[in-house]
C-alpha positions in Angstrom: 82.3 73.0 82.4 84.0 74.9 85.8 82.8 77.4 87.6 84.1 79.7 90.3 81.2 81.6 92.7 83.1 80.5 95.6 85.1 83.6 95.5 82.0 84.7 96.2 82.4 83.7 99.8 86.3 84.0 99.8 86.7 87.4 99.3 82.9 88.4 100.9 85.1 89.9 103.8 87.5 92.7 102.2 87.7 94.2 98.8 91.8 93.2 99.2 94.0 90.5 98.8 97.7 90.4 99.7 100.1 88.8 97.8 103.7 87.7 99.2 105.9 86.6 96.1 108.7 85.0 96.6 109.6 85.8 100.7 110.8 82.3 101.8 108.7 80.8 104.4 109.2 83.0 107.7 109.2 86.4 106.0 105.8 85.3 104.2 104.6 83.8 107.6 105.3 87.4 109.2 103.2 89.3 106.3 100.3 87.4 106.2 99.9 87.7 110.1 100.4 91.3 109.5 97.6 91.0 106.4 95.1 89.3 108.9 95.7 91.4 111.7 94.8 94.7 109.4 91.4 93.1 108.1 92.4 91.6 104.9 91.3 88.0 104.8 92.6 86.9 102.3 96.2 86.1 101.2 98.0 84.4 97.5 101.6 82.5 97.6 103.0 82.8 94.1 104.5 79.3 93.2 107.7 79.4 91.5 110.8 77.1 93.3 110.5 74.6 96.1 110.6 76.8 98.6 107.6 78.9 97.6 105.6 76.2 98.2 107.3 75.5 101.6 105.8 79.0 102.1 102.6 78.1 101.0 102.4 74.9 103.1 103.3 77.2 106.1 101.2 80.2 105.6 97.9 77.5 104.9 98.5 75.8 107.8 98.7 79.7 109.7 95.6 80.3 108.0 93.4 77.4 108.4 94.8 78.1 112.4 93.0 81.3 111.9 90.0 80.8 109.8 91.9 82.2 106.9 91.6 81.3 102.6 95.2 80.9 101.8 95.6 80.6 97.9 98.3 79.4 95.3 99.7 81.9 92.6 101.5 81.7 89.5 99.8 78.5 88.7 100.5 78.2 85.0 100.8 74.5 84.6 98.7 71.0 85.6 101.3 69.7 87.6 101.6 73.1 89.8 97.6 72.7 90.8 98.9 69.3 91.8 101.0 70.5 93.5 99.0 73.7 94.7 96.6 71.0 96.2 99.1 69.4 98.2 100.6 72.3 99.6 97.3 73.0 101.4 95.8 76.0 99.0 92.3 76.6 99.2 92.0 78.4 95.4 94.2 79.1 92.4 95.4 81.6 90.7 97.1 82.1 87.2 98.6 84.9 85.5 96.5 84.1 81.9 93.9 82.0 81.4 94.5 78.4 80.3 91.4 76.4 80.3 93.3 73.0 81.5 94.6 74.9 84.1 91.5 76.1 85.2 89.7 72.8 84.7 92.3 70.9 86.9 92.0 73.2 89.4 88.2 72.4 89.4 88.6 68.8 89.5 91.3 69.5 92.5 88.1 70.8 94.5 90.5 74.8 94.5 88.4 77.7 92.6 90.7 78.8 89.3 91.0 82.7 89.1 92.5 83.0 85.9 94.0 85.8 84.4 92.5 88.0 81.6 93.9 91.3 79.4 91.3 91.2 76.9 87.5 91.1 76.1 88.3 87.7 73.9 89.6 86.2 77.5 87.2 87.5 79.4 84.5 86.1 76.7 86.0 82.4 77.0 86.6 82.8 80.5 82.9 83.1 81.4 82.1 80.5 78.3 83.7 78.0 81.0 81.4 78.9 83.4 83.9 81.2 85.6 82.4 85.0 87.0 85.1 85.8 89.2 88.4 87.0 87.1 91.8 88.2 87.9 92.9 91.6 85.5 96.4 91.4 84.8 98.7 93.6 84.4 95.9 96.1 86.2 97.8 99.4 86.5 98.7 98.5 82.1 95.4 98.3 81.6 93.6 101.5 83.6 90.4 102.0 85.0 89.0 102.9 81.6 89.0 99.0 80.9 87.1 98.1 83.4 84.0 99.9 82.9 84.7 98.7 79.2 83.9 96.0 79.7 81.0 96.2 82.1 78.7 97.1 78.9 79.0 93.5 77.3 80.2 91.9 80.7 78.3 92.6 83.4 78.8 89.5 85.0 82.1 90.1 85.3 84.1 89.8 88.7 87.4 91.2 88.4 90.5 91.1 90.7 93.0 94.0 89.7 96.4 92.3 90.1 100.1 94.0 88.8 101.1 97.7 90.7 98.9 97.9 92.8 99.1 99.6 96.3 97.2 102.5 98.5 97.9 104.9 96.0 95.8 103.9 93.0 93.7 100.9 94.7 90.3 103.3 95.3 90.9 104.5 92.1 90.0 100.8 91.2 87.4 100.1 93.6 85.5 103.2 92.3 86.0 102.0 88.7 84.3 98.6 89.7 86.4 96.4 90.9 85.7 93.8 93.3 88.9 93.3 95.0 92.6 94.8 94.6 95.3 92.7 95.3 98.3 94.2 96.6 101.8 92.9 97.3 105.0 95.0 98.1 103.2 97.7 99.8 102.1 95.2 102.8 105.7 95.7 103.8 105.7 99.5 103.6 104.4 100.9 106.7 103.7 104.5 105.4 100.6 102.4 103.4 99.4 100.1 106.0 97.2 103.1 106.9 95.3 103.5 103.5 94.9 100.4 103.3 93.4 99.9 106.3 90.9 103.0 105.4 90.2 100.6 102.2 88.7 98.0 104.2 86.2 100.0 105.6 84.4 100.9 102.1 
């Protein structure tokens, strides 16, 4: 059995998470600092290349200095879990639900946030003991999906990921999503004020 109630504390401060995909070390550090300065406490760096792991290591170190949480994303193998832990990640995020990855992450002391997109996946993940789930791709699932899931799975807490930005984040939060994960929106200065407004919710 796994459980990921630690996300209650990780996501307690703000309804947004920043995702920095494939930026490299210095740009990742810059965008992470901008996110933290804005009030987004939690950042995720997907790990798909050796350079991604270098960036994760650097941002994790910077995050610890500021008391911020940094996680590894696109964790799809048990090896990825080990790499994430070695790079200093505090949690793992996956695009789908893989029980082996979830259990390896839990054993490594890293709460896992697996991806789900169907009632079957939500049910299997919750059977494993998980309450926080990543809904992906959220923009394609649409806001009504979350209301539909609330009936049979009232204990599920969703992080909406995929196609999220300042323009639609509020709609998903209004639909009951606990956290919205934004990526390229952080590099668009026109979206930053709108994201800042969401942090006041």
